[in-house]
PDB file of N, CA, C and O in Angstrom:
ATOM      1  N   MET A   1    -108.893  87.193  97.404  1.00  0.00           N
ATOM      2  CA  MET A   1    -108.659  86.273  96.315  1.00  0.00           C
ATOM      3  C   MET A   1    -109.320  84.933  96.636  1.00  0.00           C
ATOM      4  O   MET A   1    -109.128  84.364  97.710  1.00  0.00           O
ATOM      5  N   HIS A   2    -110.103  84.451  95.676  1.00  0.00           N
ATOM      6  CA  HIS A   2    -110.826  83.195  95.844  1.00  0.00           C
ATOM      7  C   HIS A   2    -110.334  82.200  94.809  1.00  0.00           C
ATOM      8  O   HIS A   2    -110.195  82.538  93.633  1.00  0.00           O
ATOM      9  N   LEU A   3    -110.070  80.969  95.245  1.00  0.00           N
ATOM     10  CA  LEU A   3    -109.637  79.926  94.324  1.00  0.00           C
ATOM     11  C   LEU A   3    -110.845  79.170  93.784  1.00  0.00           C
ATOM     12  O   LEU A   3    -111.875  79.055  94.447  1.00  0.00           O
ATOM     13  N   CYS A   4    -110.696  78.663  92.579  1.00  0.00           N
ATOM     14  CA  CYS A   4    -111.730  77.867  91.917  1.00  0.00           C
ATOM     15  C   CYS A   4    -111.997  76.605  92.742  1.00  0.00           C
ATOM     16  O   CYS A   4    -111.060  75.945  93.192  1.00  0.00           O
ATOM     17  N   VAL A   5    -113.276  76.272  92.937  1.00  0.00           N
ATOM     18  CA  VAL A   5    -113.617  75.084  93.721  1.00  0.00           C
ATOM     19  C   VAL A   5    -113.424  73.793  92.925  1.00  0.00           C
ATOM     20  O   VAL A   5    -113.370  72.712  93.511  1.00  0.00           O
ATOM     21  N   ALA A   6    -113.319  73.892  91.602  1.00  0.00           N
ATOM     22  CA  ALA A   6    -113.162  72.694  90.779  1.00  0.00           C
ATOM     23  C   ALA A   6    -111.694  72.300  90.605  1.00  0.00           C
ATOM     24  O   ALA A   6    -111.337  71.130  90.745  1.00  0.00           O
ATOM     25  N   CYS A   7    -110.847  73.288  90.298  1.00  0.00           N
ATOM     26  CA  CYS A   7    -109.450  72.945  89.997  1.00  0.00           C
ATOM     27  C   CYS A   7    -108.469  73.410  91.084  1.00  0.00           C
ATOM     28  O   CYS A   7    -107.345  72.912  91.138  1.00  0.00           O
ATOM     29  N   ASN A   8    -108.860  74.331  91.929  1.00  0.00           N
ATOM     30  CA  ASN A   8    -108.008  74.892  92.989  1.00  0.00           C
ATOM     31  C   ASN A   8    -106.691  75.465  92.464  1.00  0.00           C
ATOM     32  O   ASN A   8    -105.718  75.563  93.212  1.00  0.00           O
ATOM     33  N   LEU A   9    -106.654  75.839  91.194  1.00  0.00           N
ATOM     34  CA  LEU A   9    -105.441  76.397  90.605  1.00  0.00           C
ATOM     35  C   LEU A   9    -105.592  77.869  90.254  1.00  0.00           C
ATOM     36  O   LEU A   9    -104.732  78.685  90.588  1.00  0.00           O
ATOM     37  N   GLN A  10    -106.675  78.204  89.587  1.00  0.00           N
ATOM     38  CA  GLN A  10    -106.880  79.571  89.133  1.00  0.00           C
ATOM     39  C   GLN A  10    -107.749  80.332  90.122  1.00  0.00           C
ATOM     40  O   GLN A  10    -108.570  79.750  90.830  1.00  0.00           O
ATOM     41  N   SER A  11    -107.553  81.632  90.157  1.00  0.00           N
ATOM     42  CA  SER A  11    -108.362  82.457  91.046  1.00  0.00           C
ATOM     43  C   SER A  11    -109.622  82.909  90.314  1.00  0.00           C
ATOM     44  O   SER A  11    -109.637  83.043  89.091  1.00  0.00           O
ATOM     45  N   VAL A  12    -110.670  83.138  91.088  1.00  0.00           N
ATOM     46  CA  VAL A  12    -111.943  83.624  90.569  1.00  0.00           C
ATOM     47  C   VAL A  12    -111.996  85.120  90.856  1.00  0.00           C
ATOM     48  O   VAL A  12    -111.738  85.545  91.982  1.00  0.00           O
ATOM     49  N   SER A  13    -112.329  85.923  89.845  1.00  0.00           N
ATOM     50  CA  SER A  13    -112.362  87.372  90.045  1.00  0.00           C
ATOM     51  C   SER A  13    -113.416  87.743  91.090  1.00  0.00           C
ATOM     52  O   SER A  13    -114.393  87.018  91.280  1.00  0.00           O
ATOM     53  N   GLU A  14    -113.214  88.854  91.750  1.00  0.00           N
ATOM     54  CA  GLU A  14    -114.091  89.288  92.835  1.00  0.00           C
ATOM     55  C   GLU A  14    -115.524  89.505  92.343  1.00  0.00           C
ATOM     56  O   GLU A  14    -116.478  89.106  93.011  1.00  0.00           O
ATOM     57  N   GLY A  15    -115.675  90.137  91.177  1.00  0.00           N
ATOM     58  CA  GLY A  15    -117.014  90.372  90.627  1.00  0.00           C
ATOM     59  C   GLY A  15    -117.746  89.086  90.299  1.00  0.00           C
ATOM     60  O   GLY A  15    -118.942  88.952  90.563  1.00  0.00           O
ATOM     61  N   ARG A  16    -117.020  88.143  89.724  1.00  0.00           N
ATOM     62  CA  ARG A  16    -117.609  86.840  89.385  1.00  0.00           C
ATOM     63  C   ARG A  16    -117.999  86.092  90.656  1.00  0.00           C
ATOM     64  O   ARG A  16    -119.047  85.449  90.699  1.00  0.00           O
ATOM     65  N   TYR A  17    -117.169  86.171  91.682  1.00  0.00           N
ATOM     66  CA  TYR A  17    -117.450  85.489  92.945  1.00  0.00           C
ATOM     67  C   TYR A  17    -118.685  86.087  93.628  1.00  0.00           C
ATOM     68  O   TYR A  17    -119.493  85.359  94.204  1.00  0.00           O
ATOM     69  N   GLU A  18    -118.825  87.416  93.560  1.00  0.00           N
ATOM     70  CA  GLU A  18    -119.979  88.080  94.171  1.00  0.00           C
ATOM     71  C   GLU A  18    -121.284  87.721  93.461  1.00  0.00           C
ATOM     72  O   GLU A  18    -122.350  87.744  94.076  1.00  0.00           O
ATOM     73  N   LEU A  19    -121.205  87.391  92.169  1.00  0.00           N
ATOM     74  CA  LEU A  19    -122.395  86.970  91.434  1.00  0.00           C
ATOM     75  C   LEU A  19    -122.795  85.531  91.747  1.00  0.00           C
ATOM     76  O   LEU A  19    -123.861  85.082  91.326  1.00  0.00           O
ATOM     77  N   GLY A  20    -121.958  84.809  92.476  1.00  0.00           N
ATOM     78  CA  GLY A  20    -122.290  83.450  92.892  1.00  0.00           C
ATOM     79  C   GLY A  20    -121.529  82.367  92.159  1.00  0.00           C
ATOM     80  O   GLY A  20    -121.736  81.182  92.421  1.00  0.00           O
ATOM     81  N   TYR A  21    -120.645  82.753  91.237  1.00  0.00           N
ATOM     82  CA  TYR A  21    -119.848  81.764  90.514  1.00  0.00           C
ATOM     83  C   TYR A  21    -118.620  81.416  91.341  1.00  0.00           C
ATOM     84  O   TYR A  21    -117.839  82.295  91.706  1.00  0.00           O
ATOM     85  N   LYS A  22    -118.455  80.145  91.632  1.00  0.00           N
ATOM     86  CA  LYS A  22    -117.330  79.693  92.455  1.00  0.00           C
ATOM     87  C   LYS A  22    -116.239  79.023  91.624  1.00  0.00           C
ATOM     88  O   LYS A  22    -115.246  78.547  92.174  1.00  0.00           O
ATOM     89  N   THR A  23    -116.417  78.984  90.294  1.00  0.00           N
ATOM     90  CA  THR A  23    -115.434  78.344  89.416  1.00  0.00           C
ATOM     91  C   THR A  23    -114.769  79.385  88.530  1.00  0.00           C
ATOM     92  O   THR A  23    -115.325  80.455  88.280  1.00  0.00           O
ATOM     93  N   CYS A  24    -113.571  79.059  88.058  1.00  0.00           N
ATOM     94  CA  CYS A  24    -112.880  79.935  87.111  1.00  0.00           C
ATOM     95  C   CYS A  24    -113.570  79.828  85.750  1.00  0.00           C
ATOM     96  O   CYS A  24    -114.449  78.985  85.565  1.00  0.00           O
ATOM     97  N   LEU A  25    -113.185  80.661  84.817  1.00  0.00           N
ATOM     98  CA  LEU A  25    -113.829  80.667  83.503  1.00  0.00           C
ATOM     99  C   LEU A  25    -113.623  79.348  82.761  1.00  0.00           C
ATOM    100  O   LEU A  25    -114.545  78.859  82.109  1.00  0.00           O
ATOM    101  N   ASP A  26    -112.438  78.772  82.851  1.00  0.00           N
ATOM    102  CA  ASP A  26    -112.164  77.522  82.145  1.00  0.00           C
ATOM    103  C   ASP A  26    -113.023  76.376  82.684  1.00  0.00           C
ATOM    104  O   ASP A  26    -113.620  75.632  81.906  1.00  0.00           O
ATOM    105  N   CYS A  27    -113.087  76.232  83.999  1.00  0.00           N
ATOM    106  CA  CYS A  27    -113.892  75.160  84.595  1.00  0.00           C
ATOM    107  C   CYS A  27    -115.382  75.406  84.376  1.00  0.00           C
ATOM    108  O   CYS A  27    -116.142  74.459  84.179  1.00  0.00           O
ATOM    109  N   GLY A  28    -115.800  76.656  84.408  1.00  0.00           N
ATOM    110  CA  GLY A  28    -117.192  76.994  84.137  1.00  0.00           C
ATOM    111  C   GLY A  28    -117.583  76.665  82.705  1.00  0.00           C
ATOM    112  O   GLY A  28    -118.693  76.197  82.451  1.00  0.00           O
ATOM    113  N   GLU A  29    -116.673  76.909  81.772  1.00  0.00           N
ATOM    114  CA  GLU A  29    -116.915  76.580  80.366  1.00  0.00           C
ATOM    115  C   GLU A  29    -117.054  75.070  80.179  1.00  0.00           C
ATOM    116  O   GLU A  29    -117.938  74.615  79.453  1.00  0.00           O
ATOM    117  N   ARG A  30    -116.199  74.302  80.818  1.00  0.00           N
ATOM    118  CA  ARG A  30    -116.272  72.843  80.717  1.00  0.00           C
ATOM    119  C   ARG A  30    -117.592  72.314  81.280  1.00  0.00           C
ATOM    120  O   ARG A  30    -118.204  71.420  80.697  1.00  0.00           O
ATOM    121  N   ALA A  31    -118.025  72.864  82.408  1.00  0.00           N
ATOM    122  CA  ALA A  31    -119.282  72.419  83.020  1.00  0.00           C
ATOM    123  C   ALA A  31    -120.479  72.802  82.157  1.00  0.00           C
ATOM    124  O   ALA A  31    -121.435  72.033  82.049  1.00  0.00           O
ATOM    125  N   ALA A  32    -120.437  73.978  81.543  1.00  0.00           N
ATOM    126  CA  ALA A  32    -121.551  74.417  80.698  1.00  0.00           C
ATOM    127  C   ALA A  32    -121.673  73.572  79.442  1.00  0.00           C
ATOM    128  O   ALA A  32    -122.785  73.346  78.965  1.00  0.00           O
ATOM    129  N   ARG A  33    -120.576  73.107  78.903  1.00  0.00           N
ATOM    130  CA  ARG A  33    -120.624  72.287  77.688  1.00  0.00           C
ATOM    131  C   ARG A  33    -121.141  70.878  77.953  1.00  0.00           C
ATOM    132  O   ARG A  33    -121.542  70.186  77.016  1.00  0.00           O
ATOM    133  N   LYS A  34    -121.141  70.439  79.209  1.00  0.00           N
ATOM    134  CA  LYS A  34    -121.634  69.109  79.544  1.00  0.00           C
ATOM    135  C   LYS A  34    -123.161  69.070  79.604  1.00  0.00           C
ATOM    136  O   LYS A  34    -123.755  68.021  79.356  1.00  0.00           O
ATOM    137  N   SER A  35    -123.797  70.179  79.924  1.00  0.00           N
ATOM    138  CA  SER A  35    -125.250  70.183  80.055  1.00  0.00           C
ATOM    139  C   SER A  35    -125.907  70.384  78.694  1.00  0.00           C
ATOM    140  O   SER A  35    -125.391  71.114  77.848  1.00  0.00           O
ATOM    141  N   THR A  36    -127.039  69.736  78.491  1.00  0.00           N
ATOM    142  CA  THR A  36    -127.785  69.858  77.248  1.00  0.00           C
ATOM    143  C   THR A  36    -129.229  70.210  77.560  1.00  0.00           C
ATOM    144  O   THR A  36    -129.731  69.932  78.649  1.00  0.00           O
ATOM    145  N   HIS A  37    -129.884  70.823  76.592  1.00  0.00           N
ATOM    146  CA  HIS A  37    -131.293  71.151  76.751  1.00  0.00           C
ATOM    147  C   HIS A  37    -131.967  71.162  75.388  1.00  0.00           C
ATOM    148  O   HIS A  37    -131.304  71.145  74.351  1.00  0.00           O
ATOM    149  N   CYS A  38    -133.277  71.191  75.407  1.00  0.00           N
ATOM    150  CA  CYS A  38    -134.082  71.185  74.194  1.00  0.00           C
ATOM    151  C   CYS A  38    -135.257  72.132  74.417  1.00  0.00           C
ATOM    152  O   CYS A  38    -135.842  72.152  75.499  1.00  0.00           O
ATOM    153  N   ILE A  39    -135.602  72.911  73.402  1.00  0.00           N
ATOM    154  CA  ILE A  39    -136.748  73.811  73.474  1.00  0.00           C
ATOM    155  C   ILE A  39    -137.930  73.124  72.795  1.00  0.00           C
ATOM    156  O   ILE A  39    -137.832  72.726  71.635  1.00  0.00           O
ATOM    157  N   VAL A  40    -139.045  72.983  73.511  1.00  0.00           N
ATOM    158  CA  VAL A  40    -140.213  72.278  72.999  1.00  0.00           C
ATOM    159  C   VAL A  40    -141.383  73.245  72.894  1.00  0.00           C
ATOM    160  O   VAL A  40    -141.758  73.857  73.894  1.00  0.00           O
ATOM    161  N   PRO A  41    -141.977  73.401  71.696  1.00  0.00           N
ATOM    162  CA  PRO A  41    -143.189  74.226  71.593  1.00  0.00           C
ATOM    163  C   PRO A  41    -144.404  73.430  72.065  1.00  0.00           C
ATOM    164  O   PRO A  41    -144.662  72.336  71.564  1.00  0.00           O
ATOM    165  N   MET A  42    -145.131  73.962  73.004  1.00  0.00           N
ATOM    166  CA  MET A  42    -146.322  73.293  73.526  1.00  0.00           C
ATOM    167  C   MET A  42    -147.541  73.747  72.728  1.00  0.00           C
ATOM    168  O   MET A  42    -147.584  74.880  72.248  1.00  0.00           O
ATOM    169  N   HIS A  43    -148.527  72.868  72.585  1.00  0.00           N
ATOM    170  CA  HIS A  43    -149.731  73.167  71.819  1.00  0.00           C
ATOM    171  C   HIS A  43    -150.530  74.282  72.491  1.00  0.00           C
ATOM    172  O   HIS A  43    -150.875  74.178  73.668  1.00  0.00           O
ATOM    173  N   LYS A  44    -150.820  75.341  71.750  1.00  0.00           N
ATOM    174  CA  LYS A  44    -151.580  76.500  72.235  1.00  0.00           C
ATOM    175  C   LYS A  44    -150.972  77.089  73.511  1.00  0.00           C
ATOM    176  O   LYS A  44    -151.688  77.525  74.411  1.00  0.00           O
ATOM    177  N   SER A  45    -149.664  77.091  73.568  1.00  0.00           N
ATOM    178  CA  SER A  45    -148.987  77.615  74.754  1.00  0.00           C
ATOM    179  C   SER A  45    -147.652  78.209  74.333  1.00  0.00           C
ATOM    180  O   SER A  45    -147.496  78.638  73.190  1.00  0.00           O
ATOM    181  N   ASN A  46    -146.719  78.238  75.220  1.00  0.00           N
ATOM    182  CA  ASN A  46    -145.413  78.821  74.956  1.00  0.00           C
ATOM    183  C   ASN A  46    -144.358  77.730  74.762  1.00  0.00           C
ATOM    184  O   ASN A  46    -144.670  76.540  74.738  1.00  0.00           O
ATOM    185  N   TYR A  47    -143.129  78.155  74.629  1.00  0.00           N
ATOM    186  CA  TYR A  47    -142.003  77.231  74.519  1.00  0.00           C
ATOM    187  C   TYR A  47    -141.527  76.851  75.914  1.00  0.00           C
ATOM    188  O   TYR A  47    -141.515  77.688  76.817  1.00  0.00           O
ATOM    189  N   VAL A  48    -141.138  75.600  76.094  1.00  0.00           N
ATOM    190  CA  VAL A  48    -140.689  75.102  77.389  1.00  0.00           C
ATOM    191  C   VAL A  48    -139.301  74.498  77.210  1.00  0.00           C
ATOM    192  O   VAL A  48    -139.050  73.769  76.250  1.00  0.00           O
ATOM    193  N   VAL A  49    -138.400  74.808  78.144  1.00  0.00           N
ATOM    194  CA  VAL A  49    -137.051  74.245  78.123  1.00  0.00           C
ATOM    195  C   VAL A  49    -137.071  72.899  78.827  1.00  0.00           C
ATOM    196  O   VAL A  49    -137.485  72.802  79.982  1.00  0.00           O
ATOM    197  N   MET A  50    -136.626  71.862  78.132  1.00  0.00           N
ATOM    198  CA  MET A  50    -136.561  70.518  78.704  1.00  0.00           C
ATOM    199  C   MET A  50    -135.100  70.131  78.876  1.00  0.00           C
ATOM    200  O   MET A  50    -134.321  70.201  77.926  1.00  0.00           O
ATOM    201  N   THR A  51    -134.732  69.731  80.066  1.00  0.00           N
ATOM    202  CA  THR A  51    -133.365  69.284  80.329  1.00  0.00           C
ATOM    203  C   THR A  51    -133.298  67.788  80.588  1.00  0.00           C
ATOM    204  O   THR A  51    -132.224  67.191  80.524  1.00  0.00           O
ATOM    205  N   ASN A  52    -134.436  67.183  80.878  1.00  0.00           N
ATOM    206  CA  ASN A  52    -134.493  65.750  81.140  1.00  0.00           C
ATOM    207  C   ASN A  52    -135.158  65.056  79.952  1.00  0.00           C
ATOM    208  O   ASN A  52    -136.316  65.347  79.653  1.00  0.00           O
ATOM    209  N   PRO A  53    -134.457  64.145  79.262  1.00  0.00           N
ATOM    210  CA  PRO A  53    -135.052  63.470  78.103  1.00  0.00           C
ATOM    211  C   PRO A  53    -136.305  62.666  78.447  1.00  0.00           C
ATOM    212  O   PRO A  53    -137.153  62.455  77.580  1.00  0.00           O
ATOM    213  N   GLU A  54    -136.434  62.220  79.680  1.00  0.00           N
ATOM    214  CA  GLU A  54    -137.623  61.458  80.081  1.00  0.00           C
ATOM    215  C   GLU A  54    -138.877  62.325  80.045  1.00  0.00           C
ATOM    216  O   GLU A  54    -139.974  61.802  79.850  1.00  0.00           O
ATOM    217  N   ASP A  55    -138.740  63.629  80.226  1.00  0.00           N
ATOM    218  CA  ASP A  55    -139.893  64.525  80.189  1.00  0.00           C
ATOM    219  C   ASP A  55    -140.478  64.642  78.791  1.00  0.00           C
ATOM    220  O   ASP A  55    -141.647  64.998  78.644  1.00  0.00           O
ATOM    221  N   LEU A  56    -139.694  64.352  77.765  1.00  0.00           N
ATOM    222  CA  LEU A  56    -140.168  64.459  76.386  1.00  0.00           C
ATOM    223  C   LEU A  56    -141.070  63.294  75.990  1.00  0.00           C
ATOM    224  O   LEU A  56    -141.870  63.424  75.063  1.00  0.00           O
ATOM    225  N   LYS A  57    -140.955  62.175  76.666  1.00  0.00           N
ATOM    226  CA  LYS A  57    -141.753  61.001  76.326  1.00  0.00           C
ATOM    227  C   LYS A  57    -143.216  61.248  76.698  1.00  0.00           C
ATOM    228  O   LYS A  57    -143.530  61.602  77.835  1.00  0.00           O
ATOM    229  N   GLY A  58    -144.084  61.058  75.739  1.00  0.00           N
ATOM    230  CA  GLY A  58    -145.505  61.224  75.990  1.00  0.00           C
ATOM    231  C   GLY A  58    -145.979  62.651  75.990  1.00  0.00           C
ATOM    232  O   GLY A  58    -147.105  62.914  76.413  1.00  0.00           O
ATOM    233  N   ILE A  59    -145.172  63.587  75.535  1.00  0.00           N
ATOM    234  CA  ILE A  59    -145.572  64.991  75.557  1.00  0.00           C
ATOM    235  C   ILE A  59    -146.551  65.319  74.437  1.00  0.00           C
ATOM    236  O   ILE A  59    -147.303  66.288  74.537  1.00  0.00           O
ATOM    237  N   ASN A  60    -146.550  64.514  73.362  1.00  0.00           N
ATOM    238  CA  ASN A  60    -147.490  64.706  72.269  1.00  0.00           C
ATOM    239  C   ASN A  60    -148.803  64.034  72.644  1.00  0.00           C
ATOM    240  O   ASN A  60    -148.873  62.806  72.700  1.00  0.00           O
ATOM    241  N   ASN A  61    -149.844  64.821  72.900  1.00  0.00           N
ATOM    242  CA  ASN A  61    -151.109  64.243  73.354  1.00  0.00           C
ATOM    243  C   ASN A  61    -151.833  63.489  72.244  1.00  0.00           C
ATOM    244  O   ASN A  61    -152.795  62.774  72.525  1.00  0.00           O
ATOM    245  N   LYS A  62    -151.404  63.625  71.002  1.00  0.00           N
ATOM    246  CA  LYS A  62    -152.032  62.893  69.899  1.00  0.00           C
ATOM    247  C   LYS A  62    -151.413  61.507  69.706  1.00  0.00           C
ATOM    248  O   LYS A  62    -151.921  60.716  68.911  1.00  0.00           O
ATOM    249  N   GLY A  63    -150.354  61.207  70.400  1.00  0.00           N
ATOM    250  CA  GLY A  63    -149.667  59.939  70.217  1.00  0.00           C
ATOM    251  C   GLY A  63    -150.173  58.821  71.089  1.00  0.00           C
ATOM    252  O   GLY A  63    -149.658  57.706  71.003  1.00  0.00           O
ATOM    253  N   GLY A  64    -151.148  59.068  71.917  1.00  0.00           N
ATOM    254  CA  GLY A  64    -151.680  58.015  72.794  1.00  0.00           C
ATOM    255  C   GLY A  64    -151.083  58.114  74.183  1.00  0.00           C
ATOM    256  O   GLY A  64    -150.218  58.950  74.447  1.00  0.00           O
ATOM    257  N   PHE A  65    -151.545  57.269  75.047  1.00  0.00           N
ATOM    258  CA  PHE A  65    -151.113  57.273  76.443  1.00  0.00           C
ATOM    259  C   PHE A  65    -149.736  56.644  76.571  1.00  0.00           C
ATOM    260  O   PHE A  65    -149.464  55.613  75.956  1.00  0.00           O
ATOM    261  N   TYR A  66    -148.886  57.244  77.347  1.00  0.00           N
ATOM    262  CA  TYR A  66    -147.538  56.723  77.558  1.00  0.00           C
ATOM    263  C   TYR A  66    -147.276  56.608  79.036  1.00  0.00           C
ATOM    264  O   TYR A  66    -147.611  57.521  79.791  1.00  0.00           O
ATOM    265  N   ARG A  67    -146.691  55.521  79.469  1.00  0.00           N
ATOM    266  CA  ARG A  67    -146.273  55.340  80.861  1.00  0.00           C
ATOM    267  C   ARG A  67    -144.861  54.891  80.906  1.00  0.00           C
ATOM    268  O   ARG A  67    -144.315  54.680  81.989  1.00  0.00           O
TER     269      ARG A  67
END
């Protein structure tokens, strides 16, 4: 039996723990809702997942140079 590393109250199932998850379902859900991402289509390329808003600045090559 493994306890959740975030709340130390609920146990983490053996299968979930073996997959590398150290948090219970409730704490994992809370952590997942905090993260945000955006899918950006690149010109003549594929879609890219952006998690840092700073990476989006200057990504349009028609908008001029950005620093």
